[in-house]
N, C-alpha and C positions, 0 to 999 in steps of 0.2 A: 504493500500500500504506500509506503514511504517513497518508493521509486516512481510511482505513478503521480504522486502529488507534486513533486518538484517540477517536472516538465509541464504539468497542467498550469501551475502558478506562473511559470515563466511565459508561457503562451498567453495567458490571461493578461498579465501586466504589459506585455509588448503590444497587444491589441489595444489596450486602453490608452497607452502613450501615443500610439500612431493615430488614434482617432481624434487627437487634439488638433485645434486649428493651427496651421503653420504660417499663414499669411497675416501676421500681426504687424501693424504699422509701428515703426520705431518711434520712440519718444524724441521730441525736438525741443531743445532749450535755447533761449536767447538771452544774452548778457549785453546790457547797454551801459556804456561808461558815462562819466560825468563830464562837466566842463562848460556849463553855461550855454553859450551860442553853439559850441560844437555839439552839445547834446541835442540841439534841434536838427542836426544832420541825421539823426536816427529816424526822422520822419520819412526821409527818402528810402532808407533801408526797409522800413515797414511797408512802404508802397510796393517795393520790389517783392517782398514776401507775400503781400496780398495778391499781386498780379500772377505770382507763380502758383498760387493756390495752396501754399503750405499752411498747416495748422500748427501753431505753437502750443506746446504743453506746459513749459515752464518759462517764466520771465524773471530775470533779476536785473538790478540796476543800481547805480550809484549817482547821487545828486540829481542832475537833470535827466539822466537815463532812467532813474527810478520814477520820476514824474511822468515821463513819456511812457515808460513800461506799465505804470499803473493805469494810465488812461487807456492804453491798448488792452490791458487785461480786463478792464471794466467794460469793454465792448465797443469803445470808440474805434472807428476805422482810421487808417492813416490820413485819409482826406479830411475826416472830421477833426483830427488833431491839428492838421495844417491850418484849417479854417480858424480853429480856436487860437492858434499861435498868431495868425495874422490879426485877429481881433484884439488880442491882448497887447501885442507889441506894436501894431500899426505898420508892420513891415510885410510887404508882399514877397520880397526876396531880400536876403541878406547881401548887401552890396558893399564892397570896400572900395573907396576911391582914394587913390594915392595922389598927393599933390607934390610935384617936383618943382624945385625953385628954378 
């Protein structure tokens, strides 16, 4: 009886393991850095992620990256965050003008 039970259990466990789903989507994490105006550059990255159709599972951030990441995690799209940034700062595009003597 003992010699019959071992092959039976091995067959049973191998069938139960092979019946599990193998097409599990990998988890994707996003880390956003800080830096004031540089943190606003994350909006462009979020637009690219949205257009690629990627779903983010984990978001971390520091300083401005944490603010942008928390808005994105709360359900704001990248376009919504950009409109909010334009409304708050009054800037449609960050432009740096150099004045040479």
